[in-house]
VOZADREN-207160 format. One line per 3 residues: number of its first residue (from 1); their letters; for each residue x, y, z of N, C-alpha, C. Coordinates in steps of 0.02 Angstrom, whole numbers, plus 50000, padded with zeros to 5 digits. Each point is the difference from the previous one (the first is absolute). Layout:
<recs>
NUM) a) X,Y,Z,X,Y,Z,X,Y,Z | ...
</recs>
This chain:
<recs>
1) xxx) 50192,50077,49199,49978,50013,49934,49934,50037,50005 | 49992,50045,49953,49939,50042,49994,49961,49979,49937 | 49937,49987,50016,49954,49978,49943,49947,50059,49983
4) xxx) 49991,50009,49940,49946,50043,49977,49955,49961,49953 | 49933,50000,50006,49958,49973,49959,49963,50057,49960 | 50008,49999,49935,49963,50051,49954,49940,49960,49969
7) xxx) 49943,50016,50020,49942,49962,49974,49951,50046,49967 | 49974,49981,49944,49942,50037,49967,49943,49977,50034 | 49956,50050,50018,49935,49985,50029,49997,50010,50075
10) xxx) 49947,50029,50023,49990,50011,50072,49959,49937,50027 | 50022,49980,50060,49960,49945,50031,49940,50032,50030 | 49947,49974,49977,49934,50027,50020,49963,49956,50056
13) xxx) 50006,49933,49988,49966,49955,50045,50037,49995,50066 | 49966,49997,50057,50029,50000,50065,50045,49937,50009 | 49979,49944,49973,50043,49941,50009,50064,50003,49967
16) xxx) 50006,50035,49941,50072,50011,49973,50039,50048,50039 | 49967,50055,50023,50039,50048,50043,50027,49970,50064 | 49952,49960,50030,50022,49966,50062,50054,49951,49991
19) xxx) 49997,49964,49949,50051,49948,49984,50067,50033,49987 | 50002,50050,49961,50061,50040,49985,50027,50028,50062 | 49957,50038,50039,50022,50025,50063,50029,49950,50047
22) xxx) 49973,49941,50002,50027,49947,50044,50075,49987,49981 | 50005,49987,49938,50070,49977,49976,50051,50058,50007 | 49977,50065,49987,50043,50056,50009,50020,50004,50074
25) xxx) 49954,49988,50045,50015,49999,50069,50052,49949,50021 | 49987,49941,49969,50047,49941,50015,50068,50012,49968 | 50004,50039,49948,50067,50018,49971,50037,50049,50035
28) xxx) 49969,50043,50042,50033,50054,50034,50068,49980,50038 | 50002,49945,50037,50062,49983,50032,50059,49987,49954 | 49986,49983,49938,50051,49982,49953,50022,50056,49959
31) xxx) 49972,50057,50001,50020,50057,49959,49941,50037,49976 | 50017,50052,49957,49944,50042,49979,49969,49975,49935 | 49933,49998,49999,49963,49977,49943,49948,50054,49987
34) xxx) 50001,50026,49934,49954,50051,49987,49957,49983,49940 | 49941,50021,49999,49955,49990,49940,49980,50064,49972 | 50015,50007,49932,49982,50061,49964,49944,49979,49951
37) xxx) 49941,50026,50006,49943,49983,49956,49996,50048,49943 | 49993,49976,49940,49994,50035,49940,49927,49999,49979 | 49964,50058,49984,49935,49991,49978,49989,49958,49938
40) xxx) 49950,49957,49995,49991,49963,49940,49960,50042,49951 | 50012,49987,49940,49971,50041,49945,49949,49957,49965 | 49936,50028,49995,49948,49964,49960,50016,50000,49927
43) xxx) 50007,49942,49970,50019,50003,49926,49948,50032,49957 | 49933,49998,50024,49950,50035,49960,50004,50077,50002 | 50027,50024,50055,50006,50073,50001,50071,50022,49975
46) xxx) 50048,49955,49997,50066,50017,49978,50007,49993,49926 | 49954,49971,49963,50006,49993,49929,50027,49930,49982 | 49987,49954,50043,50019,49927,49983,50051,49973,50054
49) xxx) 50009,49934,49994,50046,49966,50048,50072,50028,49995 | 50021,50007,49937,50068,50019,49990,50015,50073,50034 | 49951,50042,49990,50007,50065,50028,49997,50002,50076
52) xxx) 49960,49954,50026,49993,49992,50077,50067,49970,50026 | 50026,49950,49965,50059,49971,50021,50062,50051,50001 | 49999,50037,49947,50053,50051,49993,49998,50053,50054
55) xxx) 49940,50023,50019,49992,50050,50055,50016,49971,50067 | 49979,49939,50011,50020,49967,50063,50074,49991,50000 | 50031,49979,49944,50071,49990,49996,50035,50065,50020
58) xxx) 49981,50056,49974,50033,50060,50015,49994,50015,50080 | 49946,49986,50025,49995,50010,50075,50043,49953,50041 | 50005,49939,49974,50044,49952,50033,50070,50027,49998
61) xxx) 50022,50019,49940,50069,50024,49992,50014,50058,50044 | 49951,50046,50005,50005,50058,50043,50011,49979,50074 | 49965,49947,50020,50005,49976,50068,50069,49968,50011
64) xxx) 50023,49969,49951,50069,49965,50003,50060,50056,50002 | 49983,50054,49963,50048,50054,49996,50011,50030,50071 | 49952,49996,50043,50008,50027,50066,50047,49955,50048
67) xxx) 50014,49944,49976,50039,49951,50041,50076,50013,49990 | 50039,49969,50045,50074,50009,49990,50024,49969,49930 | 50047,50031,49970,50021,49976,49932,50020,49930,49998
70) xxx) 50025,49970,50051,50024,49930,49993,49949,49949,50017 | 49933,50027,50004,49947,49952,50020,49993,49945,49945 | 49994,49941,50019,49983,49942,49958,49928,49999,49987
73) xxx) 49978,49999,49938,49930,49997,49979,49981,49933,49977 | 49950,49973,50033,49974,49934,49982,49925,50006,49977 | 49989,49979,49941,49931,50008,49974,49966,49932,50010
76) xxx) 49940,50002,50028,49960,49938,50004,49968,49991,49936 | 50013,49944,49967,49971,49983,49937,49990,49925,49990 | 49946,49980,49968,49985,49932,49993,50059,49964,49963
79) xxx) 50038,50033,49959,50058,49969,49960,50067,50005,50039 | 49995,50023,50061,50060,50009,50038,50030,49935,50024 | 50054,50003,50043,50030,49943,50029,49961,49979,50060
82) xxx) 49986,49934,50003,49965,49974,50055,50054,49978,50053 | 49983,50014,50064,50045,49982,50052,49960,49966,50059 | 50024,49954,50031,49974,49970,50062,50004,50058,50049
85) xxx) 49975,49989,50059,50005,50046,50056,50075,50003,50026 | 50029,49937,50003,50068,49995,50022,50047,50035,49948 | 49984,49983,49937,50035,50033,49941,49998,50076,50000
88) xxx) 49938,50027,50016,49988,50071,50003,50044,50029,50055 | 49997,49965,50059,50038,50025,50053,50077,50002,49988 | 50024,49948,49971,50070,49993,49983,50018,50056,49947
91) xxx) 49952,50011,49952,50019,50055,49951,50004,50064,50035 | 49956,50018,50045,50005,50064,50033,50062,50005,50045 | 50024,49940,50032,50060,49999,50035,50058,50015,49952
94) xxx) 49999,49965,49942,50054,50009,49948,50009,50075,49983 | 49938,50030,49989,49999,50069,49978,50035,50044,50056 | 49982,49984,50063,50026,50039,50057,50075,49992,50004
97) xxx) 50022,49935,49986,50079,49989,50002,50032,50035,49944 | 49965,50011,49948,50030,50042,49939,49995,50073,50012 | 49974,50022,50059,49999,50071,50016,49932,50034,49983
100) xxx) 49949,49961,49982,49938,50031,49984,49959,50011,50066 | 49982,50062,50017,49962,50011,50064,49931,50021,49985 | 49983,50021,49937,49933,50019,49983,49975,49961,49942
103) xxx) 49936,49970,50009,49967,49961,49950,49931,50025,49993 | 49981,50021,49937,49933,50016,49985,49965,49948,49955 | 49941,49983,50024,49959,49949,49965,49944,50040,49967
106) xxx) 49989,49985,49936,49944,50033,49958,49947,49955,49984 | 49941,50019,50018,49942,49962,49983,49958,50047,49950 | 49999,49982,49936,49967,50040,49954,49925,49993,50003
109) xxx) 49964,50037,49957,49928,49999,49998,49969,49949,49960 | 49935,50000,49990,49966,49945,49966,50016,49995,49924 | 50037,50052,49975,50020,49996,49930,50072,49982,49996
112) xxx) 50031,49985,50058,50067,49979,49995,50051,50057,50015 | 50065,49989,49989,50052,50048,50006,50019,50026,49931 | 50011,50065,49996,50017,50031,49939,50074,49977,49982
115) xxx) 50017,50005,49935,50070,49980,49982,50048,50039,50030 | 49990,50062,50021,50048,50048,50037,50012,49968,50068 | 49943,49976,50035,50009,49972,50067,50038,49933,49993
118) xxx) 49984,49961,49951,50039,49934,49990,50069,50017,49988 | 50022,50050,49961,50066,50022,49987,50039,50017,50061 | 49963,50032,50047,50027,50028,50060,50016,49945,50050
121) xxx) 49961,49945,49998,50007,49946,50045,50068,49964,49994 | 50029,49983,50056,50064,49965,50001,49984,49922,49993 | 49943,49983,50024,49979,49931,49991,49923,49995,50010
124) xxx) 49974,49940,49979,49932,49989,50007,49989,49937,50044 | 49943,50004,50039,49987,49946,50045,49924,49981,49983 | 49994,49931,50008,49929,49974,49985,49981,49956,50061
127) xxx) 49939,50006,50022,49968,49955,50051,49967,49938,49965 | 50018,49990,49933,49977,49942,49970,49956,50018,49935 | 49981,49951,49964,49962,50016,49939,49930,50021,50005
130) xxx) 49977,50006,50064,49930,50018,50014,49996,50077,49998 | 49941,50025,49981,49986,50074,50005,49976,50012,50068 | 50028,50050,50035,49979,50019,50065,49969,50071,49995
133) xxx) 49946,50014,50034,49979,50070,50005,50052,50039,50031 | 50009,50061,49978,50057,50038,50027,50000,50014,50072 | 49940,50006,50030,49993,50002,50074,50030,49940,50034
136) xxx) 49983,49944,49975,50026,49936,50026,50074,49990,49990 | 50027,50025,49943,50071,49999,49990,50038,50041,50049 | 49969,50058,50017,50036,50040,50049,50004,49964,50070
139) xxx) 49946,49969,50021,49996,49964,50061,50056,49942,49994 | 49997,49962,49948,50045,49942,49991,50077,50026,50008 | 50013,50056,49963,50066,50030,50000,50020,50018,50073
142) xxx) 49959,50034,50035,50017,50016,50066,50011,49940,50042 | 49953,49953,49997,50009,49935,50039,50067,49966,49982 | 50018,50000,49931,50062,49968,49984,50064,50039,50024
145) xxx) 49995,50065,50003,50054,50038,50028,50006,49985,50076 | 49946,49996,50035,50001,49982,50070,50033,49933,50006 | 49974,49952,49966,50022,49928,50004,50078,49999,49987
148) xxx) 50019,50039,49944,50070,49998,49981,50041,50027,50058 | 49981,50052,50034,50037,50026,50059,50008,49949,50053 | 49946,49966,50016,50004,49950,50052,50044,49938,49980
151) xxx) 49997,49984,49937,50045,49940,49976,50072,50025,50003 | 50013,50059,49978,50068,50025,50001,50033,49999,50072 | 49958,50011,50049,50024,50006,50069,49995,49931,50036
154) xxx) 49977,49947,49964,49996,49939,50034,49943,49996,50046 | 49951,50042,49997,49942,50001,50040,49952,49945,49977 | 49957,49980,50043,49942,49950,49976,49959,50035,49947
157) xxx) 49978,49960,49953,49950,50022,49951,49960,49937,49978 | 49942,50010,49980,49957,49947,49976,50031,49973,49934 | 50009,49934,49995,50027,49969,49942,49947,49971,49953
</recs>
């Protein structure tokens, strides 16, 4: 299975880049994982939050358009479906059994995801009712993808 993470915002702090790099390295034996960063738009310069959200949404959709047509799009959203690590792993396995080989995860910006991005998503995923900084959400997503691959293969993982 191939994973693409489309994320608004560039990782600036070294600890975020190192954490993401570590999980991307750990994911290598299990398949290709790519991160596509979308520039975040300052709402003050864009004419408000709605305008910033719209522009970020257009960039997200452009990044998704470059993926294979059958790519399953999963939007990370606080109102999405919550899954345990085992449940997430099983869901990815089920998708693979149904013939899905490409999954894209979208992490929107601070203003959320535009209606067009929400409409494009095949499903939504939540890491719970808490608000996570987008940089942390990216690290958590990569860690959960790594954990899911280990669970799927019956390899040891921290419970």
